[in-house]
All heavy atoms as a GROMACS GRO file, in nm:
protein
  623
    1MET      N    1  11.455   7.306   9.850
    1MET     CA    2  11.435   7.447   9.826
    1MET      C    3  11.385   7.471   9.683
    1MET      O    4  11.294   7.553   9.663
    1MET     CB    5  11.566   7.522   9.849
    1MET     CG    6  11.548   7.670   9.848
    1MET     SD    7  11.692   7.746   9.920
    1MET     CE    8  11.703   7.888   9.822
    2LEU      N    9  11.443   7.400   9.589
    2LEU     CA   10  11.400   7.414   9.450
    2LEU      C   11  11.256   7.368   9.433
    2LEU      O   12  11.178   7.429   9.360
    2LEU     CB   13  11.494   7.336   9.358
    2LEU     CG   14  11.473   7.354   9.209
    2LEU    CD1   15  11.487   7.500   9.171
    2LEU    CD2   16  11.572   7.270   9.131
    3GLY      N   17  11.219   7.260   9.503
    3GLY     CA   18  11.082   7.209   9.498
    3GLY      C   19  10.982   7.310   9.551
    3GLY      O   20  10.873   7.328   9.497
    4GLY      N   21  11.018   7.380   9.658
    4GLY     CA   22  10.932   7.484   9.715
    4GLY      C   23  10.911   7.600   9.617
    4GLY      O   24  10.801   7.653   9.605
    5PHE      N   25  11.018   7.635   9.548
    5PHE     CA   26  11.010   7.741   9.449
    5PHE      C   27  10.916   7.703   9.335
    5PHE      O   28  10.836   7.783   9.290
    5PHE     CB   29  11.151   7.772   9.396
    5PHE     CG   30  11.155   7.888   9.301
    5PHE    CD1   31  11.127   8.017   9.345
    5PHE    CD2   32  11.186   7.869   9.168
    5PHE    CE1   33  11.131   8.123   9.258
    5PHE    CE2   34  11.189   7.975   9.080
    5PHE     CZ   35  11.162   8.104   9.125
    6VAL      N   36  10.923   7.576   9.291
    6VAL     CA   37  10.836   7.527   9.185
    6VAL      C   38  10.690   7.530   9.231
    6VAL      O   39  10.601   7.570   9.156
    6VAL     CB   40  10.878   7.385   9.141
    6VAL    CG1   41  10.774   7.323   9.050
    6VAL    CG2   42  11.013   7.389   9.072
    7VAL      N   43  10.665   7.489   9.354
    7VAL     CA   44  10.528   7.490   9.408
    7VAL      C   45  10.473   7.633   9.410
    7VAL      O   46  10.358   7.657   9.373
    7VAL     CB   47  10.525   7.426   9.549
    7VAL    CG1   48  10.391   7.452   9.618
    7VAL    CG2   49  10.553   7.279   9.542
    8VAL      N   50  10.555   7.730   9.452
    8VAL     CA   51  10.511   7.869   9.456
    8VAL      C   52  10.481   7.918   9.315
    8VAL      O   53  10.380   7.987   9.292
    8VAL     CB   54  10.618   7.957   9.525
    8VAL    CG1   55  10.586   8.106   9.507
    8VAL    CG2   56  10.628   7.923   9.672
    9LEU      N   57  10.564   7.885   9.218
    9LEU     CA   58  10.541   7.926   9.080
    9LEU      C   59  10.412   7.866   9.024
    9LEU      O   60  10.333   7.935   8.958
    9LEU     CB   61  10.659   7.888   8.991
    9LEU     CG   62  10.783   7.977   9.002
    9LEU    CD1   63  10.894   7.922   8.913
    9LEU    CD2   64  10.752   8.119   8.963
   10VAL      N   65  10.389   7.739   9.050
   10VAL     CA   66  10.268   7.672   9.002
   10VAL      C   67  10.144   7.734   9.068
   10VAL      O   68  10.044   7.760   9.001
   10VAL     CB   69  10.275   7.520   9.026
   10VAL    CG1   70  10.141   7.454   9.000
   10VAL    CG2   71  10.384   7.458   8.940
   11ALA      N   72  10.151   7.757   9.198
   11ALA     CA   73  10.038   7.818   9.269
   11ALA      C   74  10.009   7.958   9.213
   11ALA      O   75   9.893   7.996   9.193
   11ALA     CB   76  10.067   7.825   9.418
   12GLY      N   77  10.113   8.035   9.185
   12GLY     CA   78  10.095   8.168   9.126
   12GLY      C   79  10.032   8.161   8.988
   12GLY      O   80   9.944   8.241   8.954
   13ALA      N   81  10.073   8.065   8.907
   13ALA     CA   82  10.017   8.049   8.773
   13ALA      C   83   9.869   8.012   8.781
   13ALA      O   84   9.787   8.064   8.705
   13ALA     CB   85  10.094   7.942   8.696
   14ILE      N   86   9.834   7.924   8.873
   14ILE     CA   87   9.693   7.885   8.889
   14ILE      C   88   9.610   8.005   8.935
   14ILE      O   89   9.502   8.030   8.883
   14ILE     CB   90   9.681   7.767   8.989
   14ILE    CG1   91   9.741   7.640   8.927
   14ILE    CG2   92   9.536   7.744   9.030
   14ILE    CD1   93   9.754   7.525   9.024
   15TYR      N   94   9.663   8.080   9.029
   15TYR     CA   95   9.592   8.198   9.079
   15TYR      C   96   9.567   8.298   8.966
   15TYR      O   97   9.456   8.350   8.949
   15TYR     CB   98   9.672   8.264   9.192
   15TYR     CG   99   9.616   8.396   9.236
   15TYR    CD1  100   9.502   8.401   9.316
   15TYR    CD2  101   9.676   8.516   9.198
   15TYR    CE1  102   9.450   8.523   9.356
   15TYR    CE2  103   9.624   8.638   9.237
   15TYR     CZ  104   9.511   8.640   9.317
   15TYR     OH  105   9.459   8.760   9.356
   16ILE      N  106   9.669   8.327   8.888
   16ILE     CA  107   9.657   8.425   8.778
   16ILE      C  108   9.558   8.375   8.673
   16ILE      O  109   9.477   8.452   8.622
   16ILE     CB  110   9.795   8.455   8.717
   16ILE    CG1  111   9.878   8.535   8.817
   16ILE    CG2  112   9.782   8.532   8.586
   16ILE    CD1  113  10.023   8.553   8.778
   17THR      N  114   9.562   8.248   8.641
   17THR     CA  115   9.471   8.192   8.541
   17THR      C  116   9.326   8.203   8.588
   17THR      O  117   9.239   8.246   8.510
   17THR     CB  118   9.505   8.044   8.514
   17THR    OG1  119   9.641   8.036   8.471
   17THR    CG2  120   9.414   7.985   8.409
   18GLN      N  121   9.298   8.167   8.711
   18GLN     CA  122   9.162   8.174   8.762
   18GLN      C  123   9.114   8.318   8.775
   18GLN      O  124   8.999   8.349   8.749
   18GLN     CB  125   9.150   8.102   8.896
   18GLN     CG  126   9.162   7.952   8.881
   18GLN     CD  127   9.147   7.879   9.013
   18GLN    OE1  128   9.141   7.941   9.119
   18GLN    NE2  129   9.141   7.748   9.006
   19ARG      N  130   9.202   8.407   8.812
   19ARG     CA  131   9.166   8.548   8.826
   19ARG      C  132   9.131   8.608   8.690
   19ARG      O  133   9.034   8.683   8.678
   19ARG     CB  134   9.280   8.625   8.890
   19ARG     CG  135   9.245   8.768   8.917
   19ARG     CD  136   9.350   8.836   8.998
   19ARG     NE  137   9.313   8.975   9.016
   19ARG     CZ  138   9.397   9.074   9.022
   19ARG    NH1  139   9.526   9.050   9.015
   19ARG    NH2  140   9.356   9.196   9.039
   20SER      N  141   9.207   8.575   8.588
   20SER     CA  142   9.178   8.630   8.456
   20SER      C  143   9.046   8.577   8.401
   20SER      O  144   8.976   8.645   8.329
   20SER     CB  145   9.293   8.601   8.358
   20SER     OG  146   9.303   8.463   8.332
   21ARG      N  147   9.010   8.455   8.436
   21ARG     CA  148   8.880   8.400   8.394
   21ARG      C  149   8.766   8.477   8.458
   21ARG      O  150   8.667   8.508   8.393
   21ARG     CB  151   8.869   8.253   8.430
   21ARG     CG  152   8.949   8.163   8.343
   21ARG     CD  153   8.929   8.018   8.381
   21ARG     NE  154   9.022   7.934   8.308
   21ARG     CZ  155   9.057   7.813   8.344
   21ARG    NH1  156   9.005   7.761   8.454
   21ARG    NH2  157   9.141   7.743   8.274
   22SER      N  158   8.777   8.508   8.586
   22SER     CA  159   8.670   8.579   8.655
   22SER      C  160   8.659   8.723   8.605
   22SER      O  161   8.551   8.779   8.598
   22SER     CB  162   8.690   8.576   8.806
   22SER     OG  163   8.805   8.649   8.842
   23VAL      N  164   8.770   8.784   8.567
   23VAL     CA  165   8.768   8.920   8.514
   23VAL      C  166   8.699   8.921   8.378
   23VAL      O  167   8.625   9.013   8.346
   23VAL     CB  168   8.912   8.976   8.504
   23VAL    CG1  169   8.915   9.105   8.426
   23VAL    CG2  170   8.969   8.997   8.643
   24ARG      N  171   8.718   8.818   8.298
   24ARG     CA  172   8.653   8.810   8.168
   24ARG      C  173   8.503   8.790   8.183
   24ARG      O  174   8.425   8.836   8.101
   24ARG     CB  175   8.710   8.695   8.085
   24ARG     CG  176   8.844   8.725   8.027
   24ARG     CD  177   8.888   8.614   7.934
   24ARG     NE  178   9.032   8.600   7.943
   24ARG     CZ  179   9.096   8.486   7.948
   24ARG    NH1  180   9.031   8.372   7.944
   24ARG    NH2  181   9.227   8.484   7.956
   25ALA      N  182   8.459   8.719   8.284
   25ALA     CA  183   8.317   8.689   8.304
   25ALA      C  184   8.240   8.812   8.352
   25ALA      O  185   8.123   8.828   8.319
   25ALA     CB  186   8.300   8.575   8.403
   26ALA      N  187   8.302   8.898   8.428
   26ALA     CA  188   8.233   9.015   8.483
   26ALA      C  189   8.181   9.109   8.375
   26ALA      O  190   8.065   9.149   8.380
   26ALA     CB  191   8.324   9.088   8.581
   27PRO      N  192   8.260   9.147   8.274
   27PRO     CA  193   8.204   9.235   8.170
   27PRO      C  194   8.090   9.169   8.093
   27PRO      O  195   7.996   9.235   8.052
   27PRO     CB  196   8.323   9.263   8.077
   27PRO     CG  197   8.442   9.242   8.162
   27PRO     CD  198   8.404   9.134   8.258
   28ALA      N  199   8.096   9.038   8.075
   28ALA     CA  200   7.988   8.970   8.004
   28ALA      C  201   7.859   8.980   8.083
   28ALA      O  202   7.752   9.003   8.026
   28ALA     CB  203   8.025   8.824   7.981
   29ALA      N  204   7.867   8.965   8.214
   29ALA     CA  205   7.748   8.976   8.298
   29ALA      C  206   7.695   9.119   8.295
   29ALA      O  207   7.574   9.141   8.288
   29ALA     CB  208   7.780   8.933   8.441
   30ALA      N  209   7.783   9.217   8.302
   30ALA     CA  210   7.741   9.356   8.297
   30ALA      C  211   7.677   9.388   8.162
   30ALA      O  212   7.578   9.461   8.154
   30ALA     CB  213   7.859   9.448   8.323
   31SER      N  214   7.734   9.334   8.057
   31SER     CA  215   7.680   9.356   7.923
   31SER      C  216   7.539   9.299   7.911
   31SER      O  217   7.451   9.362   7.853
   31SER     CB  218   7.773   9.293   7.820
   31SER     OG  219   7.716   9.299   7.693
   32THR      N  220   7.519   9.180   7.967
   32THR     CA  221   7.388   9.118   7.963
   32THR      C  222   7.287   9.203   8.040
   32THR      O  223   7.176   9.226   7.992
   32THR     CB  224   7.394   8.977   8.023
   32THR    OG1  225   7.487   8.901   7.946
   32THR    CG2  226   7.260   8.909   8.021
   33HIS      N  227   7.326   9.252   8.156
   33HIS     CA  228   7.237   9.334   8.238
   33HIS      C  229   7.203   9.464   8.165
   33HIS      O  230   7.087   9.505   8.162
   33HIS     CB  231   7.302   9.365   8.373
   33HIS     CG  232   7.212   9.442   8.464
   33HIS    ND1  233   7.217   9.579   8.471
   33HIS    CD2  234   7.115   9.403   8.548
   33HIS    CE1  235   7.126   9.621   8.555
   33HIS    NE2  236   7.063   9.517   8.604
   34SER      N  237   7.302   9.527   8.104
   34SER     CA  238   7.277   9.651   8.030
   34SER      C  239   7.184   9.625   7.913
   34SER      O  240   7.096   9.707   7.884
   34SER     CB  241   7.408   9.710   7.979
   34SER     OG  242   7.488   9.750   8.086
   35GLY      N  243   7.204   9.514   7.846
   35GLY     CA  244   7.118   9.479   7.733
   35GLY      C  245   6.974   9.460   7.777
   35GLY      O  246   6.881   9.504   7.708
   36GLN      N  247   6.956   9.395   7.891
   36GLN     CA  248   6.821   9.373   7.943
   36GLN      C  249   6.757   9.506   7.981
   36GLN      O  250   6.638   9.528   7.957
   36GLN     CB  251   6.825   9.280   8.063
   36GLN     CG  252   6.861   9.138   8.027
   36GLN     CD  253   6.880   9.051   8.150
   36GLN    OE1  254   6.897   9.100   8.262
   36GLN    NE2  255   6.880   8.920   8.130
   37LEU      N  256   6.836   9.594   8.041
   37LEU     CA  257   6.784   9.725   8.080
   37LEU      C  258   6.743   9.804   7.957
   37LEU      O  259   6.635   9.864   7.953
   37LEU     CB  260   6.889   9.803   8.160
   37LEU     CG  261   6.852   9.945   8.201
   37LEU    CD1  262   6.727   9.945   8.288
   37LEU    CD2  263   6.967  10.011   8.272
   38LEU      N  264   6.827   9.804   7.854
   38LEU     CA  265   6.794   9.878   7.732
   38LEU      C  266   6.670   9.819   7.664
   38LEU      O  267   6.585   9.893   7.614
   38LEU     CB  268   6.913   9.878   7.637
   38LEU     CG  269   7.032   9.962   7.682
   38LEU    CD1  270   7.149   9.944   7.585
   38LEU    CD2  271   6.995  10.108   7.694
   39ASP      N  272   6.658   9.687   7.665
   39ASP     CA  273   6.538   9.623   7.608
   39ASP      C  274   6.413   9.665   7.684
   39ASP      O  275   6.309   9.693   7.624
   39ASP     CB  276   6.552   9.471   7.608
   39ASP     CG  277   6.648   9.421   7.503
   39ASP    OD1  278   6.680   9.497   7.410
   39ASP    OD2  279   6.691   9.304   7.515
   40ALA      N  280   6.422   9.670   7.816
   40ALA     CA  281   6.307   9.710   7.897
   40ALA      C  282   6.269   9.856   7.871
   40ALA      O  283   6.150   9.889   7.861
   40ALA     CB  284   6.337   9.689   8.046
   41LEU      N  285   6.370   9.941   7.856
   41LEU     CA  286   6.343  10.081   7.828
   41LEU      C  287   6.279  10.098   7.690
   41LEU      O  288   6.187  10.179   7.673
   41LEU     CB  289   6.471  10.164   7.838
   41LEU     CG  290   6.520  10.188   7.980
   41LEU    CD1  291   6.661  10.248   7.978
   41LEU    CD2  292   6.425  10.278   8.056
   42LYS      N  293   6.327  10.023   7.592
   42LYS     CA  294   6.266  10.029   7.459
   42LYS      C  295   6.120   9.987   7.464
   42LYS      O  296   6.033  10.048   7.402
   42LYS     CB  297   6.343   9.939   7.361
   42LYS     CG  298   6.473   9.996   7.315
   42LYS     CD  299   6.532   9.923   7.197
   42LYS     CE  300   6.552   9.777   7.223
   42LYS     NZ  301   6.624   9.707   7.116
   43GLU      N  302   6.092   9.882   7.540
   43GLU     CA  303   5.954   9.834   7.554
   43GLU      C  304   5.867   9.940   7.620
   43GLU      O  305   5.754   9.964   7.578
   43GLU     CB  306   5.952   9.704   7.634
   43GLU     CG  307   5.814   9.644   7.653
   43GLU     CD  308   5.747   9.605   7.522
   43GLU    OE1  309   5.817   9.566   7.426
   43GLU    OE2  310   5.623   9.616   7.515
   44GLU      N  311   5.919  10.007   7.724
   44GLU     CA  312   5.844  10.112   7.792
   44GLU      C  313   5.817  10.229   7.698
   44GLU      O  314   5.706  10.285   7.697
   44GLU     CB  315   5.919  10.161   7.916
   44GLU     CG  316   5.909  10.068   8.034
   44GLU     CD  317   5.766  10.053   8.085
   44GLU    OE1  318   5.693  10.155   8.095
   44GLU    OE2  319   5.728   9.940   8.115
   45LEU      N  320   5.917  10.269   7.620
   45LEU     CA  321   5.897  10.377   7.523
   45LEU      C  322   5.792  10.340   7.419
   45LEU      O  323   5.706  10.421   7.383
   45LEU     CB  324   6.029  10.412   7.454
   45LEU     CG  325   6.126  10.497   7.536
   45LEU    CD1  326   6.264  10.499   7.471
   45LEU    CD2  327   6.072  10.638   7.551
   46PHE      N  328   5.797  10.217   7.372
   46PHE     CA  329   5.698  10.171   7.274
   46PHE      C  330   5.558  10.173   7.334
   46PHE      O  331   5.463  10.221   7.272
   46PHE     CB  332   5.734  10.029   7.228
   46PHE     CG  333   5.636   9.973   7.129
   46PHE    CD1  334   5.638  10.014   6.996
   46PHE    CD2  335   5.541   9.879   7.168
   46PHE    CE1  336   5.547   9.964   6.905
   46PHE    CE2  337   5.450   9.829   7.077
   46PHE     CZ  338   5.452   9.871   6.945
   47GLN      N  339   5.545  10.124   7.457
   47GLN     CA  340   5.416  10.122   7.526
   47GLN      C  341   5.363  10.264   7.544
   47GLN      O  342   5.244  10.290   7.525
   47GLN     CB  343   5.435  10.053   7.661
   47GLN     CG  344   5.322   9.974   7.719
   47GLN     CD  345   5.242   9.893   7.623
   47GLN    OE1  346   5.292   9.815   7.543
   47GLN    NE2  347   5.114   9.910   7.631
   48LEU      N  348   5.452  10.356   7.582
   48LEU     CA  349   5.414  10.495   7.601
   48LEU      C  350   5.363  10.556   7.469
   48LEU      O  351   5.260  10.624   7.467
   48LEU     CB  352   5.532  10.576   7.654
   48LEU     CG  353   5.508  10.724   7.681
   48LEU    CD1  354   5.405  10.743   7.791
   48LEU    CD2  355   5.638  10.793   7.715
   49GLU      N  356   5.433  10.529   7.360
   49GLU     CA  357   5.392  10.581   7.230
   49GLU      C  358   5.254  10.524   7.190
   49GLU      O  359   5.169  10.596   7.138
   49GLU     CB  360   5.495  10.545   7.122
   49GLU     CG  361   5.626  10.619   7.136
   49GLU     CD  362   5.615  10.769   7.115
   49GLU    OE1  363   5.526  10.814   7.039
   49GLU    OE2  364   5.696  10.841   7.174
   50MET      N  365   5.234  10.395   7.215
   50MET     CA  366   5.106  10.332   7.182
   50MET      C  367   4.992  10.397   7.261
   50MET      O  368   4.887  10.430   7.204
   50MET     CB  369   5.110  10.181   7.211
   50MET     CG  370   5.199  10.103   7.118
   50MET     SD  371   5.137  10.098   6.950
   50MET     CE  372   4.988  10.003   6.974
   51GLU      N  373   5.012  10.416   7.391
   51GLU     CA  374   4.908  10.477   7.475
   51GLU      C  375   4.878  10.619   7.430
   51GLU      O  376   4.763  10.662   7.430
   51GLU     CB  377   4.951  10.474   7.622
   51GLU     CG  378   4.952  10.335   7.681
   51GLU     CD  379   5.010  10.331   7.821
   51GLU    OE1  380   5.054  10.437   7.873
   51GLU    OE2  381   5.015  10.222   7.879
   52HIS      N  382   4.982  10.692   7.392
   52HIS     CA  383   4.963  10.830   7.346
   52HIS      C  384   4.887  10.833   7.214
   52HIS      O  385   4.793  10.913   7.198
   52HIS     CB  386   5.099  10.900   7.333
   52HIS     CG  387   5.087  11.043   7.297
   52HIS    ND1  388   5.130  11.092   7.176
   52HIS    CD2  389   5.038  11.150   7.366
   52HIS    CE1  390   5.108  11.222   7.172
   52HIS    NE2  391   5.052  11.260   7.286
   53LYS      N  392   4.925  10.748   7.120
   53LYS     CA  393   4.858  10.745   6.990
   53LYS      C  394   4.712  10.702   7.002
   53LYS      O  395   4.627  10.746   6.926
   53LYS     CB  396   4.930  10.650   6.893
   53LYS     CG  397   5.070  10.692   6.858
   53LYS     CD  398   5.070  10.816   6.771
   53LYS     CE  399   5.212  10.850   6.732
   53LYS     NZ  400   5.226  10.982   6.679
   54GLN      N  401   4.682  10.616   7.099
   54GLN     CA  402   4.546  10.567   7.118
   54GLN      C  403   4.462  10.661   7.205
   54GLN      O  404   4.344  10.635   7.230
   54GLN     CB  405   4.548  10.427   7.180
   54GLN     CG  406   4.607  10.322   7.088
   54GLN     CD  407   4.625  10.187   7.155
   54GLN    OE1  408   4.609  10.173   7.275
   54GLN    NE2  409   4.660  10.087   7.075
   55GLY      N  410   4.523  10.767   7.253
   55GLY     CA  411   4.451  10.865   7.333
   55GLY      C  412   4.425  10.820   7.476
   55GLY      O  413   4.337  10.874   7.542
   56GLN      N  414   4.500  10.724   7.524
   56GLN     CA  415   4.480  10.674   7.661
   56GLN      C  416   4.545  10.762   7.766
   56GLN      O  417   4.512  10.753   7.883
   56GLN     CB  418   4.534  10.531   7.672
   56GLN     CG  419   4.459  10.432   7.587
   56GLN     CD  420   4.522  10.294   7.591
   56GLN    OE1  421   4.631  10.274   7.642
   56GLN    NE2  422   4.452  10.196   7.534
   57ILE      N  423   4.640  10.847   7.725
   57ILE     CA  424   4.704  10.940   7.818
   57ILE      C  425   4.703  11.079   7.755
   57ILE      O  426   4.700  11.095   7.634
   57ILE     CB  427   4.848  10.898   7.855
   57ILE    CG1  428   4.937  10.889   7.730
   57ILE    CG2  429   4.850  10.768   7.931
   57ILE    CD1  430   5.083  10.863   7.761
   58THR      N  431   4.709  11.181   7.841
   58THR     CA  432   4.708  11.319   7.792
   58THR      C  433   4.846  11.357   7.738
   58THR      O  434   4.946  11.288   7.764
   58THR     CB  435   4.672  11.417   7.907
   58THR    OG1  436   4.777  11.413   8.005
   58THR    CG2  437   4.539  11.381   7.970
   59ASP      N  438   4.849  11.467   7.665
   59ASP     CA  439   4.976  11.517   7.613
   59ASP      C  440   5.072  11.551   7.726
   59ASP      O  441   5.193  11.530   7.715
   59ASP     CB  442   4.954  11.640   7.525
   59ASP     CG  443   4.888  11.605   7.392
   59ASP    OD1  444   4.893  11.487   7.352
   59ASP    OD2  445   4.832  11.697   7.328
   60GLN      N  446   5.019  11.605   7.835
   60GLN     CA  447   5.102  11.641   7.950
   60GLN      C  448   5.162  11.516   8.015
   60GLN      O  449   5.281  11.514   8.047
   60GLN     CB  450   5.018  11.719   8.052
   60GLN     CG  451   5.098  11.775   8.166
   60GLN     CD  452   5.012  11.856   8.261
   60GLN    OE1  453   4.890  11.840   8.264
   60GLN    NE2  454   5.075  11.942   8.337
   61GLU      N  455   5.082  11.410   8.033
   61GLU     CA  456   5.134  11.285   8.090
   61GLU      C  457   5.238  11.224   7.997
   61GLU      O  458   5.341  11.174   8.043
   61GLU     CB  459   5.020  11.184   8.110
   61GLU     CG  460   4.926  11.216   8.222
   61GLU     CD  461   4.809  11.118   8.227
   61GLU    OE1  462   4.747  11.095   8.121
   61GLU    OE2  463   4.783  11.065   8.335
   62TYR      N  464   5.210  11.231   7.868
   62TYR     CA  465   5.304  11.176   7.770
   62TYR      C  466   5.438  11.248   7.780
   62TYR      O  467   5.544  11.184   7.786
   62TYR     CB  468   5.246  11.190   7.629
   62TYR     CG  469   5.346  11.160   7.520
   62TYR    CD1  470   5.379  11.029   7.488
   62TYR    CD2  471   5.409  11.263   7.451
   62TYR    CE1  472   5.472  11.001   7.389
   62TYR    CE2  473   5.502  11.235   7.352
   62TYR     CZ  474   5.533  11.104   7.321
   62TYR     OH  475   5.625  11.077   7.224
   63ALA      N  476   5.437  11.380   7.781
   63ALA     CA  477   5.561  11.458   7.786
   63ALA      C  478   5.639  11.430   7.913
   63ALA      O  479   5.762  11.412   7.910
   63ALA     CB  480   5.530  11.607   7.775
   64LYS      N  481   5.570  11.421   8.026
   64LYS     CA  482   5.635  11.394   8.155
   64LYS      C  483   5.700  11.256   8.155
   64LYS      O  484   5.817  11.240   8.192
   64LYS     CB  485   5.531  11.404   8.267
   64LYS     CG  486   5.583  11.371   8.403
   64LYS     CD  487   5.470  11.378   8.505
   64LYS     CE  488   5.500  11.296   8.625
   64LYS     NZ  489   5.386  11.281   8.714
   65ASN      N  490   5.626  11.153   8.111
   65ASN     CA  491   5.678  11.017   8.110
   65ASN      C  492   5.789  10.999   8.007
   65ASN      O  493   5.887  10.930   8.031
   65ASN     CB  494   5.566  10.916   8.086
   65ASN     CG  495   5.472  10.906   8.202
   65ASN    OD1  496   5.512  10.921   8.317
   65ASN    ND2  497   5.344  10.885   8.174
   66LYS      N  498   5.774  11.062   7.892
   66LYS     CA  499   5.876  11.052   7.786
   66LYS      C  500   6.006  11.114   7.833
   66LYS      O  501   6.114  11.059   7.810
   66LYS     CB  502   5.828  11.120   7.658
   66LYS     CG  503   5.928  11.123   7.546
   66LYS     CD  504   5.890  11.026   7.439
   66LYS     CE  505   5.970  11.043   7.312
   66LYS     NZ  506   6.108  11.009   7.321
   67SER      N  507   5.998  11.228   7.899
   67SER     CA  508   6.117  11.294   7.951
   67SER      C  509   6.189  11.206   8.052
   67SER      O  510   6.312  11.192   8.048
   67SER     CB  511   6.079  11.427   8.015
   67SER     OG  512   6.190  11.487   8.075
   68ALA      N  513   6.115  11.144   8.142
   68ALA     CA  514   6.174  11.056   8.242
   68ALA      C  515   6.241  10.935   8.177
   68ALA      O  516   6.353  10.897   8.213
   68ALA     CB  517   6.068  11.011   8.342
   69LEU      N  518   6.174  10.875   8.080
   69LEU     CA  519   6.231  10.760   8.011
   69LEU      C  520   6.355  10.799   7.929
   69LEU      O  521   6.453  10.724   7.924
   69LEU     CB  522   6.127  10.693   7.922
   69LEU     CG  523   6.023  10.610   7.994
   69LEU    CD1  524   5.912  10.567   7.898
   69LEU    CD2  525   6.085  10.488   8.059
   70ASP      N  526   6.352  10.916   7.868
   70ASP     CA  527   6.468  10.963   7.792
   70ASP      C  528   6.590  10.982   7.882
   70ASP      O  529   6.702  10.946   7.845
   70ASP     CB  530   6.436  11.094   7.719
   70ASP     CG  531   6.349  11.074   7.596
   70ASP    OD1  532   6.337  10.959   7.548
   70ASP    OD2  533   6.291  11.174   7.548
   71GLN      N  534   6.568  11.038   8.000
   71GLN     CA  535   6.678  11.056   8.094
   71GLN      C  536   6.734  10.922   8.141
   71GLN      O  537   6.856  10.904   8.149
   71GLN     CB  538   6.632  11.137   8.215
   71GLN     CG  539   6.607  11.283   8.185
   71GLN     CD  540   6.552  11.357   8.305
   71GLN    OE1  541   6.523  11.298   8.409
   71GLN    NE2  542   6.534  11.488   8.290
   72THR      N  543   6.646  10.828   8.171
   72THR     CA  544   6.689  10.696   8.214
   72THR      C  545   6.766  10.625   8.102
   72THR      O  546   6.870  10.563   8.127
   72THR     CB  547   6.569  10.611   8.257
   72THR    OG1  548   6.498  10.681   8.359
   72THR    CG2  549   6.612  10.476   8.311
   73LEU      N  550   6.718  10.639   7.981
   73LEU     CA  551   6.785  10.578   7.866
   73LEU      C  552   6.924  10.638   7.846
   73LEU      O  553   7.021  10.566   7.823
   73LEU     CB  554   6.700  10.596   7.740
   73LEU     CG  555   6.754  10.537   7.612
   73LEU    CD1  556   6.772  10.386   7.624
   73LEU    CD2  557   6.661  10.568   7.495
   74ALA      N  558   6.936  10.769   7.859
   74ALA     CA  559   7.066  10.834   7.844
   74ALA      C  560   7.165  10.786   7.950
   74ALA      O  561   7.282  10.759   7.919
   74ALA     CB  562   7.050  10.986   7.853
   75ARG      N  563   7.119  10.771   8.074
   75ARG     CA  564   7.207  10.720   8.180
   75ARG      C  565   7.247  10.576   8.153
   75ARG      O  566   7.363  10.538   8.176
   75ARG     CB  567   7.137  10.732   8.316
   75ARG     CG  568   7.133  10.873   8.369
   75ARG     CD  569   7.100  10.879   8.518
   75ARG     NE  570   6.997  10.789   8.562
   75ARG     CZ  571   6.868  10.821   8.580
   75ARG    NH1  572   6.828  10.944   8.558
   75ARG    NH2  573   6.782  10.733   8.623
   76ALA      N  574   7.156  10.495   8.105
   76ALA     CA  575   7.186  10.354   8.077
   76ALA      C  576   7.288  10.342   7.964
   76ALA      O  577   7.378  10.259   7.969
   76ALA     CB  578   7.058  10.279   8.041
   77ILE      N  579   7.276  10.427   7.864
   77ILE     CA  580   7.371  10.424   7.753
   77ILE      C  581   7.509  10.466   7.800
   77ILE      O  582   7.609  10.406   7.764
   77ILE     CB  583   7.321  10.513   7.637
   77ILE    CG1  584   7.199  10.448   7.572
   77ILE    CG2  585   7.431  10.537   7.534
   77ILE    CD1  586   7.128  10.536   7.470
   78LYS      N  587   7.517  10.568   7.886
   78LYS     CA  588   7.646  10.611   7.940
   78LYS      C  589   7.712  10.500   8.019
   78LYS      O  590   7.832  10.479   8.012
   78LYS     CB  591   7.629  10.734   8.029
   78LYS     CG  592   7.611  10.863   7.954
   78LYS     CD  593   7.600  10.979   8.051
   78LYS     CE  594   7.570  11.108   7.978
   78LYS     NZ  595   7.553  11.221   8.072
   79ARG      N  596   7.632  10.429   8.099
   79ARG     CA  597   7.686  10.318   8.182
   79ARG      C  598   7.735  10.202   8.098
   79ARG      O  599   7.828  10.134   8.134
   79ARG     CB  600   7.578  10.267   8.277
   79ARG     CG  601   7.593  10.326   8.413
   79ARG     CD  602   7.504  10.253   8.509
   79ARG     NE  603   7.399  10.347   8.544
   79ARG     CZ  604   7.275  10.316   8.570
   79ARG    NH1  605   7.235  10.193   8.566
   79ARG    NH2  606   7.188  10.407   8.601
   80SER      N  607   7.670  10.178   7.985
   80SER     CA  608   7.705  10.060   7.905
   80SER      C  609   7.833  10.082   7.825
   80SER      O  610   7.889   9.988   7.773
   80SER     CB  611   7.591  10.025   7.811
   80SER     OG  612   7.574  10.123   7.711
   81ARG      N  613   7.882  10.203   7.817
   81ARG     CA  614   8.006  10.230   7.742
   81ARG      C  615   8.126  10.207   7.823
   81ARG      O  616   8.155  10.196   7.923
   81ARG     CB  617   8.007  10.372   7.690
   81ARG     CG  618   7.903  10.390   7.583
   81ARG     CD  619   7.909  10.528   7.527
   81ARG     NE  620   7.801  10.542   7.430
   81ARG     CZ  621   7.778  10.649   7.362
   81ARG    NH1  622   7.854  10.753   7.378
   81ARG    NH2  623   7.681  10.656   7.278
   0.00000   0.00000   0.00000
């Protein structure tokens, strides 16, 4: 009976240890994804500014695209917190 109790305790310790490792890995993966998303948004904003400064897009197109990117950026920042 004592041996069975020890086995249950050891199994519980192993379960808790492995579970805590997976919980630690999940935020790291989410952080990496958020970082990639923010990097992509920064690149899009930079590209948009370049096209606007070079006269490749109209002021109306610029305003529409900038507004959409700003909204997406705001949502991404909220999610990353």
